[in-house]
MIMARVO-318177 format. One record per residue (C-alpha): x, y, z; residue number from 0; residue in one letter. Coordinates in nm, 3 decimals, padded with zeros to 5 digits, always signed. Example, Ala and Ser with C-alpha at 12.3 -4.5 7.8 and 13.67 -1.06 7.14 Angstrom:
REM MIMARVO-318177
[[+01.230, -00.450, +00.780], 0, 'A'] [[+01.367, -00.106, +00.714], 1, 'S'] 
//
This chain:
REM MIMARVO-318177
[[-02.481, -00.513, -04.430], 0, 'M'] [[-02.271, -00.729, -04.669], 1, 'D'] [[-02.169, -01.082, -04.488], 2, 'A'] [[-01.910, -01.107, -04.737], 3, 'Y'] [[-01.699, -00.808, -04.635], 4, 'V'] [[-01.563, -01.028, -04.396], 5, 'F'] [[-01.428, -01.247, -04.574], 6, 'H'] [[-01.137, -00.956, -04.661], 7, 'N'] [[-00.775, -01.001, -04.549], 8, 'I'] [[-00.748, -00.622, -04.481], 9, 'S'] [[-00.928, -00.459, -04.147], 10, 'P'] [[-00.965, -00.175, -04.386], 11, 'L'] [[-01.150, -00.398, -04.596], 12, 'D'] [[-01.348, -00.543, -04.314], 13, 'H'] [[-01.311, -00.360, -03.976], 14, 'R'] [[-01.293, +00.004, -04.091], 15, 'Y'] [[-01.461, -00.027, -04.388], 16, 'R'] [[-01.797, -00.145, -04.160], 17, 'V'] [[-01.725, +00.120, -03.933], 18, 'S'] [[-01.705, +00.430, -04.205], 19, 'D'] [[-01.944, +00.306, -04.462], 20, 'P'] [[-02.020, +00.603, -04.641], 21, 'E'] [[-01.575, +00.691, -04.623], 22, 'L'] [[-01.492, +00.329, -04.762], 23, 'A'] [[-01.748, +00.366, -05.051], 24, 'A'] [[-01.607, +00.688, -05.101], 25, 'L'] [[-01.231, +00.547, -05.131], 26, 'L'] [[-01.315, +00.266, -05.311], 27, 'R'] [[-01.435, +00.531, -05.597], 28, 'R'] [[-01.035, +00.638, -05.663], 29, 'Y'] [[-00.840, +00.358, -05.427], 30, 'L'] [[-00.916, +00.024, -05.530], 31, 'S'] [[-00.811, -00.182, -05.795], 32, 'E'] [[-01.107, -00.114, -05.997], 33, 'D'] [[-01.030, +00.238, -05.997], 34, 'A'] [[-00.639, +00.177, -06.094], 35, 'F'] [[-00.728, -00.008, -06.410], 36, 'V'] [[-01.014, +00.254, -06.442], 37, 'R'] [[-00.728, +00.532, -06.471], 38, 'Y'] [[-00.482, +00.287, -06.673], 39, 'Q'] [[-00.700, +00.301, -06.959], 40, 'L'] [[-00.786, +00.692, -06.947], 41, 'Q'] [[-00.399, +00.711, -07.020], 42, 'V'] [[-00.455, +00.506, -07.320], 43, 'E'] [[-00.738, +00.752, -07.431], 44, 'V'] [[-00.582, +01.051, -07.367], 45, 'A'] [[-00.198, +00.877, -07.550], 46, 'L'] [[-00.406, +00.780, -07.910], 47, 'T'] [[-00.613, +01.070, -07.879], 48, 'E'] [[-00.270, +01.288, -07.895], 49, 'T'] [[-00.155, +01.031, -08.188], 50, 'L'] [[-00.495, +01.121, -08.350], 51, 'A'] [[-00.407, +01.509, -08.256], 52, 'A'] [[-00.045, +01.492, -08.423], 53, 'R'] [[-00.186, +01.309, -08.762], 54, 'G'] [[-00.048, +00.966, -08.692], 55, 'L'] [[-00.373, +00.792, -08.706], 56, 'C'] [[-00.744, +00.918, -08.779], 57, 'S'] [[-00.974, +01.047, -08.515], 58, 'P'] [[-01.229, +00.741, -08.566], 59, 'A'] [[-00.960, +00.569, -08.392], 60, 'V'] [[-00.945, +00.794, -08.118], 61, 'A'] [[-01.304, +00.724, -08.047], 62, 'E'] [[-01.307, +00.408, -08.130], 63, 'A'] [[-01.034, +00.341, -07.824], 64, 'V'] [[-01.179, +00.544, -07.588], 65, 'R'] [[-01.511, +00.363, -07.662], 66, 'R'] [[-01.337, +00.043, -07.606], 67, 'A'] [[-01.223, +00.125, -07.318], 68, 'A'] [[-01.511, +00.238, -07.149], 69, 'A'] [[-01.608, -00.124, -07.236], 70, 'D'] [[-01.301, -00.277, -07.076], 71, 'V'] [[-01.312, -00.397, -06.683], 72, 'S'] [[-01.118, -00.507, -06.440], 73, 'P'] [[-01.218, -00.869, -06.360], 74, 'A'] [[-01.167, -00.953, -06.772], 75, 'E'] [[-00.765, -00.750, -06.692], 76, 'V'] [[-00.688, -01.004, -06.449], 77, 'Y'] [[-00.834, -01.293, -06.621], 78, 'E'] [[-00.623, -01.216, -06.902], 79, 'R'] [[-00.278, -01.170, -06.733], 80, 'E'] [[-00.390, -01.519, -06.665], 81, 'R'] [[-00.208, -01.541, -07.030], 82, 'T'] [[-00.002, -01.256, -07.097], 83, 'T'] [[+00.148, -01.257, -06.668], 84, 'R'] [[+00.117, -00.891, -06.775], 85, 'H'] [[-00.069, -00.662, -06.630], 86, 'N'] [[-00.055, -00.408, -06.916], 87, 'V'] [[-00.078, -00.647, -07.221], 88, 'R'] [[-00.340, -00.750, -07.098], 89, 'A'] [[-00.591, -00.441, -07.034], 90, 'L'] [[-00.373, -00.283, -07.383], 91, 'V'] [[-00.538, -00.676, -07.564], 92, 'N'] [[-00.845, -00.605, -07.385], 93, 'A'] [[-00.915, -00.256, -07.573], 94, 'I'] [[-00.752, -00.412, -07.885], 95, 'R'] [[-00.954, -00.638, -07.892], 96, 'D'] [[-01.278, -00.444, -07.908], 97, 'R'] [[-01.184, -00.161, -08.159], 98, 'V'] [[-01.167, -00.211, -08.615], 99, 'P'] [[-00.877, -00.394, -08.685], 100, 'E'] [[-00.709, -00.010, -08.771], 101, 'E'] [[-00.749, +00.093, -08.479], 102, 'A'] [[-00.536, -00.190, -08.332], 103, 'R'] [[-00.172, -00.080, -08.409], 104, 'P'] [[-00.211, +00.296, -08.216], 105, 'Y'] [[-00.362, +00.108, -07.912], 106, 'V'] [[-00.011, +00.224, -07.664], 107, 'H'] [[+00.179, +00.311, -07.928], 108, 'F'] [[+00.549, +00.398, -07.853], 109, 'T'] [[+00.415, +00.391, -07.467], 110, 'A'] [[+00.581, +00.104, -07.215], 111, 'T'] [[+00.400, +00.024, -06.918], 112, 'S'] [[+00.496, +00.246, -06.724], 113, 'M'] [[+00.423, +00.537, -06.901], 114, 'D'] [[+00.083, +00.411, -06.781], 115, 'I'] [[+00.123, +00.293, -06.493], 116, 'L'] [[+00.253, +00.597, -06.338], 117, 'D'] [[+00.119, +00.815, -06.554], 118, 'T'] [[-00.223, +00.625, -06.397], 119, 'A'] [[-00.044, +00.671, -06.005], 120, 'R'] [[-00.005, +01.028, -06.041], 121, 'A'] [[-00.418, +01.083, -06.164], 122, 'L'] [[-00.565, +00.874, -05.858], 123, 'Q'] [[-00.306, +01.038, -05.584], 124, 'Y'] [[-00.375, +01.352, -05.762], 125, 'R'] [[-00.800, +01.354, -05.741], 126, 'A'] [[-00.799, +01.145, -05.447], 127, 'V'] [[-00.628, +01.418, -05.221], 128, 'T'] [[-00.790, +01.683, -05.391], 129, 'R'] [[-01.172, +01.511, -05.402], 130, 'E'] [[-01.170, +01.346, -05.082], 131, 'V'] [[-00.850, +01.332, -04.793], 132, 'L'] [[-00.832, +01.750, -04.820], 133, 'L'] [[-01.191, +01.833, -04.759], 134, 'P'] [[-01.184, +01.517, -04.480], 135, 'Q'] [[-00.954, +01.673, -04.332], 136, 'L'] [[-01.069, +02.029, -04.371], 137, 'A'] [[-01.330, +01.880, -04.185], 138, 'R'] [[-01.145, +01.802, -03.925], 139, 'L'] [[-00.971, +02.136, -03.913], 140, 'L'] [[-01.303, +02.303, -03.864], 141, 'D'] [[-01.407, +02.100, -03.568], 142, 'A'] [[-01.065, +02.151, -03.411], 143, 'W'] [[-01.067, +02.559, -03.492], 144, 'I'] [[-01.465, +02.529, -03.328], 145, 'A'] [[-01.302, +02.387, -03.014], 146, 'L'] [[-00.979, +02.643, -02.995], 147, 'A'] [[-01.276, +02.965, -03.035], 148, 'R'] [[-01.483, +02.775, -02.739], 149, 'R'] [[-01.225, +02.712, -02.529], 150, 'E'] [[-00.993, +03.021, -02.668], 151, 'A'] [[-01.019, +03.183, -02.286], 152, 'H'] [[-01.055, +02.835, -02.057], 153, 'T'] [[-00.733, +02.845, -01.783], 154, 'L'] [[-00.557, +02.553, -01.772], 155, 'Q'] [[-00.236, +02.527, -01.665], 156, 'I'] [[+00.045, +02.465, -01.923], 157, 'G'] [[+00.266, +02.149, -01.955], 158, 'R'] [[+00.660, +02.039, -02.046], 159, 'T'] [[+00.791, +01.735, -01.958], 160, 'H'] [[+00.441, +01.641, -01.790], 161, 'G'] [[+00.479, +01.897, -01.528], 162, 'Q'] [[+00.310, +02.137, -01.460], 163, 'H'] [[+00.456, +02.490, -01.633], 164, 'A'] [[+00.324, +02.837, -01.648], 165, 'V'] [[-00.053, +02.900, -01.749], 166, 'P'] [[-00.169, +02.919, -02.116], 167, 'I'] [[-00.597, +02.820, -02.234], 168, 'T'] [[-00.713, +02.480, -02.381], 169, 'F'] [[-00.802, +02.713, -02.701], 170, 'G'] [[-00.409, +02.817, -02.724], 171, 'F'] [[-00.353, +02.419, -02.712], 172, 'A'] [[-00.575, +02.312, -02.917], 173, 'V'] [[-00.517, +02.600, -03.202], 174, 'A'] [[-00.140, +02.434, -03.216], 175, 'E'] [[-00.301, +02.121, -03.333], 176, 'Y'] [[-00.519, +02.336, -03.584], 177, 'V'] [[-00.184, +02.527, -03.716], 178, 'A'] [[-00.001, +02.226, -03.769], 179, 'R'] [[-00.246, +02.017, -03.949], 180, 'L'] [[-00.298, +02.374, -04.237], 181, 'G'] [[+00.027, +02.383, -04.266], 182, 'E'] [[+00.073, +01.999, -04.299], 183, 'R'] [[-00.279, +02.022, -04.547], 184, 'M'] [[-00.069, +02.333, -04.750], 185, 'E'] [[+00.197, +02.075, -04.831], 186, 'R'] [[-00.018, +01.758, -04.903], 187, 'L'] [[-00.162, +02.019, -05.144], 188, 'E'] [[+00.148, +02.090, -05.296], 189, 'Q'] [[+00.268, +01.726, -05.282], 190, 'A'] [[+00.012, +01.641, -05.452], 191, 'A'] [[-00.002, +01.871, -05.737], 192, 'H'] [[+00.309, +01.784, -05.795], 193, 'N'] [[+00.314, +01.424, -05.927], 194, 'L'] [[+00.371, +01.370, -06.246], 195, 'R'] [[+00.353, +01.125, -06.490], 196, 'G'] [[+00.568, +00.993, -06.825], 197, 'K'] [[+00.527, +00.876, -07.183], 198, 'M'] [[+00.904, +00.887, -07.240], 199, 'A'] [[+00.903, +00.483, -07.316], 200, 'G'] [[+01.125, +00.213, -07.211], 201, 'A'] [[+01.429, +00.373, -07.039], 202, 'V'] [[+01.274, +00.640, -07.116], 203, 'G'] [[+01.495, +00.811, -07.367], 204, 'A'] [[+01.144, +00.887, -07.623], 205, 'Y'] [[+01.355, +00.631, -07.850], 206, 'N'] [[+00.995, +00.477, -08.017], 207, 'A'] [[+00.871, +00.862, -07.995], 208, 'A'] [[+01.149, +00.917, -08.140], 209, 'A'] [[+01.077, +00.772, -08.438], 210, 'L'] [[+00.741, +00.955, -08.491], 211, 'F'] [[+00.806, +01.269, -08.361], 212, 'F'] [[+01.061, +01.554, -08.388], 213, 'P'] [[+00.957, +01.645, -08.070], 214, 'D'] [[+00.919, +01.340, -07.881], 215, 'P'] [[+00.902, +01.599, -07.519], 216, 'E'] [[+00.646, +01.810, -07.651], 217, 'G'] [[+00.427, +01.497, -07.760], 218, 'F'] [[+00.484, +01.323, -07.416], 219, 'E'] [[+00.367, +01.695, -07.290], 220, 'R'] [[+00.070, +01.710, -07.504], 221, 'E'] [[-00.063, +01.371, -07.363], 222, 'V'] [[+00.011, +01.417, -07.015], 223, 'L'] [[-00.189, +01.798, -07.091], 224, 'G'] [[-00.498, +01.616, -07.168], 225, 'R'] [[-00.488, +01.450, -06.850], 226, 'L'] [[-00.349, +01.715, -06.583], 227, 'G'] [[+00.007, +01.665, -06.546], 228, 'L'] [[+00.346, +01.737, -06.644], 229, 'E'] [[+00.605, +01.549, -06.747], 230, 'P'] [[+00.921, +01.571, -06.473], 231, 'G'] [[+01.242, +01.652, -06.573], 232, 'E'] [[+01.371, +01.323, -06.617], 233, 'H'] [[+01.245, +00.976, -06.619], 234, 'A'] [[+01.404, +00.643, -06.692], 235, 'T'] [[+01.120, +00.325, -06.741], 236, 'Q'] [[+00.972, +00.566, -06.411], 237, 'V'] [[+00.911, +00.907, -06.416], 238, 'V'] [[+01.152, +01.012, -06.054], 239, 'A'] [[+01.033, +00.845, -05.746], 240, 'P'] [[+01.112, +01.203, -05.546], 241, 'E'] [[+00.737, +01.326, -05.639], 242, 'Y'] [[+00.553, +00.958, -05.494], 243, 'L'] [[+00.817, +01.044, -05.190], 244, 'T'] [[+00.733, +01.360, -05.107], 245, 'D'] [[+00.376, +01.297, -05.116], 246, 'Y'] [[+00.381, +01.050, -04.907], 247, 'V'] [[+00.544, +01.227, -04.662], 248, 'H'] [[+00.298, +01.477, -04.706], 249, 'A'] [[+00.140, +01.206, -04.560], 250, 'L'] [[+00.290, +01.055, -04.358], 251, 'V'] [[+00.328, +01.408, -04.137], 252, 'S'] [[+00.042, +01.501, -04.163], 253, 'C'] [[-00.097, +01.200, -04.057], 254, 'F'] [[+00.177, +01.247, -03.688], 255, 'G'] [[+00.022, +01.595, -03.596], 256, 'V'] [[-00.360, +01.362, -03.624], 257, 'L'] [[-00.126, +01.109, -03.361], 258, 'A'] [[+00.038, +01.405, -03.134], 259, 'N'] [[-00.348, +01.573, -03.112], 260, 'F'] [[-00.576, +01.227, -03.053], 261, 'A'] [[-00.223, +01.155, -02.755], 262, 'D'] [[-00.267, +01.469, -02.596], 263, 'D'] [[-00.651, +01.436, -02.524], 264, 'M'] [[-00.593, +01.048, -02.432], 265, 'R'] [[-00.320, +01.205, -02.160], 266, 'H'] [[-00.604, +01.511, -02.023], 267, 'L'] [[-00.845, +01.228, -01.960], 268, 'Q'] [[-00.671, +01.033, -01.747], 269, 'R'] [[-00.825, +00.960, -01.368], 270, 'T'] [[-00.598, +01.196, -01.201], 271, 'E'] [[-00.616, +01.542, -01.420], 272, 'I'] [[-00.945, +01.440, -01.619], 273, 'G'] [[-00.984, +01.759, -01.794], 274, 'E'] [[-01.143, +01.622, -02.126], 275, 'T'] [[-01.315, +01.318, -02.231], 276, 'G'] [[-01.457, +01.103, -02.509], 277, 'E'] [[-01.832, +01.161, -02.529], 278, 'A'] [[-01.960, +00.849, -02.400], 279, 'F'] [[-02.318, +00.675, -02.507], 280, 'D'] [[-02.583, +00.531, -02.337], 281, 'P'] [[-02.544, +00.170, -02.427], 282, 'Q'] [[-02.131, +00.198, -02.502], 283, 'Q'] [[-01.978, -00.052, -02.305], 284, 'V'] [[-01.636, -00.002, -02.184], 285, 'G'] [[-01.458, -00.260, -02.076], 286, 'S'] [[-01.570, -00.630, -02.071], 287, 'S'] [[-01.505, -00.644, -01.690], 288, 'T'] [[-01.533, -00.337, -01.521], 289, 'M'] [[-01.825, -00.180, -01.605], 290, 'P'] [[-01.785, +00.135, -01.490], 291, 'H'] [[-01.489, +00.199, -01.697], 292, 'K'] [[-01.479, +00.472, -01.991], 293, 'R'] [[-01.167, +00.474, -02.222], 294, 'N'] [[-01.059, +00.682, -02.479], 295, 'P'] [[-01.039, +00.413, -02.686], 296, 'W'] [[-01.125, +00.681, -02.987], 297, 'N'] [[-00.868, +00.874, -02.945], 298, 'F'] [[-00.559, +00.542, -02.864], 299, 'E'] [[-00.724, +00.386, -03.233], 300, 'H'] [[-00.619, +00.738, -03.443], 301, 'V'] [[-00.226, +00.721, -03.246], 302, 'K'] [[-00.270, +00.308, -03.303], 303, 'S'] [[-00.406, +00.370, -03.702], 304, 'L'] [[-00.062, +00.597, -03.739], 305, 'W'] [[+00.202, +00.363, -03.557], 306, 'K'] [[+00.065, +00.089, -03.865], 307, 'T'] [[+00.140, +00.358, -04.091], 308, 'F'] [[+00.435, +00.572, -04.029], 309, 'M'] [[+00.702, +00.273, -04.112], 310, 'P'] [[+00.562, +00.241, -04.424], 311, 'R'] [[+00.790, +00.588, -04.497], 312, 'M'] [[+01.127, +00.376, -04.533], 313, 'M'] [[+00.950, +00.128, -04.765], 314, 'T'] [[+00.875, +00.470, -04.925], 315, 'V'] [[+01.250, +00.539, -04.910], 316, 'Y'] [[+01.394, +00.219, -05.034], 317, 'M'] [[+01.135, +00.252, -05.379], 318, 'D'] [[+01.341, +00.565, -05.390], 319, 'Q'] [[+01.663, +00.364, -05.547], 320, 'I'] [[+01.608, +00.138, -05.852], 321, 'S'] [[+01.883, -00.020, -06.066], 322, 'E'] [[+01.989, +00.135, -06.352], 323, 'H'] [[+01.718, +00.287, -06.576], 324, 'Q'] [[+01.464, +00.057, -06.405], 325, 'R'] [[+01.364, -00.286, -06.157], 326, 'D'] [[+01.057, -00.459, -06.023], 327, 'L'] [[+01.210, -00.370, -05.643], 328, 'T'] [[+00.966, -00.164, -05.579], 329, 'N'] [[+00.628, -00.341, -05.793], 330, 'S'] [[+00.448, -00.484, -05.456], 331, 'A'] [[+00.547, -00.230, -05.188], 332, 'S'] [[+00.419, +00.068, -05.430], 333, 'S'] [[+00.115, -00.078, -05.452], 334, 'R'] [[+00.057, -00.045, -05.085], 335, 'F'] [[+00.077, +00.351, -05.061], 336, 'V'] [[-00.344, +00.365, -05.148], 337, 'V'] [[-00.369, +00.202, -04.784], 338, 'E'] [[-00.167, +00.562, -04.565], 339, 'I'] [[-00.487, +00.741, -04.798], 340, 'V'] [[-00.714, +00.538, -04.640], 341, 'A'] [[-00.592, +00.520, -04.328], 342, 'G'] [[-00.527, +00.918, -04.283], 343, 'L'] [[-00.846, +00.959, -04.385], 344, 'A'] [[-01.040, +00.719, -04.198], 345, 'L'] [[-00.834, +00.846, -03.835], 346, 'A'] [[-00.946, +01.193, -03.932], 347, 'A'] [[-01.297, +01.099, -03.982], 348, 'G'] [[-01.304, +00.935, -03.650], 349, 'R'] [[-01.100, +01.179, -03.501], 350, 'L'] [[-01.340, +01.513, -03.608], 351, 'E'] [[-01.603, +01.328, -03.534], 352, 'R'] [[-01.475, +01.259, -03.173], 353, 'E'] [[-01.347, +01.630, -03.177], 354, 'S'] [[-01.665, +01.768, -03.175], 355, 'R'] [[-01.805, +01.551, -02.938], 356, 'R'] [[-01.495, +01.584, -02.731], 357, 'L'] [[-01.611, +01.697, -02.308], 358, 'V'] [[-01.421, +01.977, -02.207], 359, 'V'] [[-01.409, +01.959, -01.780], 360, 'D'] [[-01.373, +02.357, -01.741], 361, 'R'] [[-01.378, +02.260, -01.317], 362, 'Q'] [[-01.142, +01.957, -01.334], 363, 'A'] [[-00.892, +02.238, -01.518], 364, 'M'] [[-00.959, +02.470, -01.272], 365, 'A'] [[-00.875, +02.221, -01.033], 366, 'R'] [[-00.546, +02.143, -01.192], 367, 'N'] [[-00.395, +02.488, -01.199], 368, 'F'] [[-00.484, +02.536, -00.843], 369, 'A'] [[-00.262, +02.236, -00.738], 370, 'Q'] [[+00.044, +02.485, -00.899], 371, 'S'] [[-00.086, +02.825, -00.824], 372, 'R'] [[+00.098, +02.945, -00.597], 373, 'D'] [[+00.405, +02.813, -00.740], 374, 'S'] [[+00.400, +02.888, -01.125], 375, 'I'] [[+00.462, +03.290, -01.004], 376, 'I'] [[+00.813, +03.222, -00.956], 377, 'A'] [[+00.899, +03.262, -01.369], 378, 'E'] [[+00.697, +03.599, -01.394], 379, 'P'] [[+00.848, +03.656, -01.073], 380, 'L'] [[+01.222, +03.638, -01.161], 381, 'Y'] [[+01.196, +03.816, -01.520], 382, 'I'] [[+00.969, +04.128, -01.352], 383, 'L'] [[+01.247, +04.176, -01.100], 384, 'L'] [[+01.518, +04.139, -01.315], 385, 'A'] [[+01.386, +04.403, -01.524], 386, 'S'] [[+01.355, +04.645, -01.157], 387, 'A'] [[+01.729, +04.577, -01.163], 388, 'G'] [[+01.757, +04.258, -00.925], 389, 'H'] [[+02.173, +04.143, -01.014], 390, 'P'] [[+02.041, +03.736, -00.948], 391, 'D'] [[+01.671, +03.764, -00.986], 392, 'A'] [[+01.667, +03.397, -01.110], 393, 'H'] [[+01.885, +03.237, -00.834], 394, 'E'] [[+01.651, +03.483, -00.512], 395, 'A'] [[+01.375, +03.266, -00.682], 396, 'V'] [[+01.505, +02.988, -00.703], 397, 'R'] [[+01.611, +02.958, -00.349], 398, 'R'] [[+01.253, +03.140, -00.220], 399, 'L'] [[+01.080, +02.843, -00.410], 400, 'T'] [[+01.292, +02.544, -00.279], 401, 'L'] [[+01.190, +02.756, +00.051], 402, 'E'] [[+00.830, +02.763, +00.008], 403, 'A'] [[+00.861, +02.389, -00.047], 404, 'E'] [[+01.082, +02.323, +00.253], 405, 'R'] [[+00.873, +02.523, +00.471], 406, 'V'] [[+00.559, +02.487, +00.373], 407, 'G'] [[+00.393, +02.775, +00.250], 408, 'R'] [[+00.261, +02.985, -00.006], 409, 'P'] [[+00.535, +03.114, -00.257], 410, 'L'] [[+00.371, +03.487, -00.247], 411, 'P'] [[+00.375, +03.513, +00.110], 412, 'Q'] [[+00.715, +03.453, +00.131], 413, 'L'] [[+00.781, +03.723, -00.119], 414, 'V'] [[+00.613, +03.976, +00.032], 415, 'Q'] [[+00.812, +03.899, +00.390], 416, 'E'] [[+01.121, +03.935, +00.190], 417, 'R'] [[+01.282, +04.292, +00.243], 418, 'E'] [[+01.545, +04.277, +00.029], 419, 'D'] [[+01.273, +04.183, -00.256], 420, 'L'] [[+01.068, +04.466, -00.188], 421, 'A'] [[+01.307, +04.798, -00.333], 422, 'P'] [[+01.244, +04.642, -00.661], 423, 'Y'] [[+00.917, +04.539, -00.615], 424, 'L'] [[+00.794, +04.905, -00.542], 425, 'T'] [[+00.958, +04.960, -00.928], 426, 'R'] [[+00.670, +04.761, -01.083], 427, 'L'] [[+00.388, +04.896, -01.312], 428, 'A'] [[+00.082, +04.794, -01.105], 429, 'P'] [[-00.035, +04.556, -01.371], 430, 'E'] [[+00.281, +04.388, -01.281], 431, 'Q'] [[+00.216, +04.380, -00.976], 432, 'R'] [[-00.120, +04.185, -01.059], 433, 'A'] [[-00.013, +03.918, -01.215], 434, 'V'] [[+00.230, +03.781, -00.922], 435, 'L'] [[-00.067, +03.810, -00.695], 436, 'A'] [[-00.325, +03.676, -00.975], 437, 'E'] [[-00.144, +03.421, -01.183], 438, 'P'] [[-00.445, +03.363, -01.384], 439, 'E'] [[-00.364, +03.664, -01.548], 440, 'R'] [[-00.031, +03.480, -01.687], 441, 'Y'] [[-00.157, +03.305, -01.961], 442, 'V'] [[-00.004, +03.612, -02.217], 443, 'G'] [[-00.100, +03.638, -02.557], 444, 'A'] [[-00.283, +03.296, -02.508], 445, 'A'] [[-00.615, +03.330, -02.578], 446, 'A'] [[-00.579, +03.625, -02.873], 447, 'R'] [[-00.329, +03.386, -03.072], 448, 'K'] [[-00.511, +03.092, -03.051], 449, 'A'] [[-00.859, +03.303, -03.248], 450, 'L'] [[-00.580, +03.463, -03.448], 451, 'A'] [[-00.465, +03.109, -03.570], 452, 'V'] [[-00.883, +02.970, -03.538], 453, 'C'] [[-00.913, +03.323, -03.794], 454, 'D'] [[-00.625, +03.252, -04.087], 455, 'R'] [[-00.702, +02.928, -04.102], 456, 'W'] [[-01.074, +02.960, -04.141], 457, 'A'] [[-01.057, +03.143, -04.434], 458, 'A'] [[-00.856, +02.891, -04.583], 459, 'R'] [[-01.110, +02.605, -04.500], 460, 'L'] [[-01.322, +02.790, -04.771], 461, 'V'] [[-01.189, +02.581, -05.127], 462, 'G'] [[-01.075, +02.259, -04.927], 463, 'W'] [[-01.457, +02.206, -04.855], 464, 'I'] [[-01.600, +02.297, -05.141], 465, 'A'] [[-01.410, +02.031, -05.343], 466, 'N'] [[-01.571, +01.786, -05.300], 467, 'Q'] [[-01.917, +01.951, -05.310], 468, 'N'] 
//
């Protein structure tokens, strides 16, 4: 292990890099400062190639710029910035000093800094989303699909407001997160694809490009087309911020689904519930002082990461505001968006591992269901009585539940003894009466719904996973 990793300040660069080194190395290829500088160089190359295609400079100039850009290092750019006090000018100078004199005028020609930076960010976020983040989330989705299918028929008591409600299956509970994550992934994919670039100059009015091209907007589309991007409808010195805002919202709302799942699994591991558990390795320690402890720390970790990155959405909203054609109030804050991407990817990786190893205690689920077995027939009873014509079924059943609690007798027994209910009960079909005797049957379409949701999103998974292969 590289000891120097612990000299880093951000936990993303030491603690979480060490916990998942393979994923951390992959993220660095897209999100590091080294990667961002190289995306900027791609934009400069595309600009010069378009100038050559339009006859403003020769193809040899474009080729010289391409070769020079391949040779520029981020360290050199930063060193030059010590003199220029301007990051993009430092990058431009590093290219210019490597090309023949006749090529130098066409490096960064008609462009402003944010043409390069905003376009490079769009390239960066689109690439990391398509090639790293969506495949990582897809593997998590696959783990949840497997879990939901396996437990599609596992009876579990449903819970609302922290209280026992009516029966579901555990697979149905997990399928909720399959559907939510799948939908968020589609939104994330759309938002990443909709990120835009610009080549519109200092205030977005194509002032410089219009000196040379009768169609500066067409010139912009050509430059961006070489990079696989489109321009926004209108830019100032910066790309309209809503494209990035929508993208980060997709990241954060996706992160919220992961945090919600993690929180649910954490609560199901409470001693008094005990329906799920994190896999526990033989040498693992749960507490520094209580040797018997087995804490749900991985699920807690995912929720904690969400708490770290979710509030940054507010900063992104504030970055929508820029005075007139541009100010620098988003200059520092926008640099940290890469950490939201990395945090989500790391959380997804951890949650995938733990979801595949999740211990499901079906006996505990049956035990917890049994606690409320006699009372949960209240809902089907009232609905069936109403369907049979009872004039005030809900009130009748409500009073009966209170009586069952007061006298300490099971609700099903009291139902059978009530002569005033007998005429209505006799009107019910045998399968309807069976639910009152066997509340385990009262699971509705839970298993079928869980399997249908899984089938839908399993078909969608193929493309997402293939992007990284």
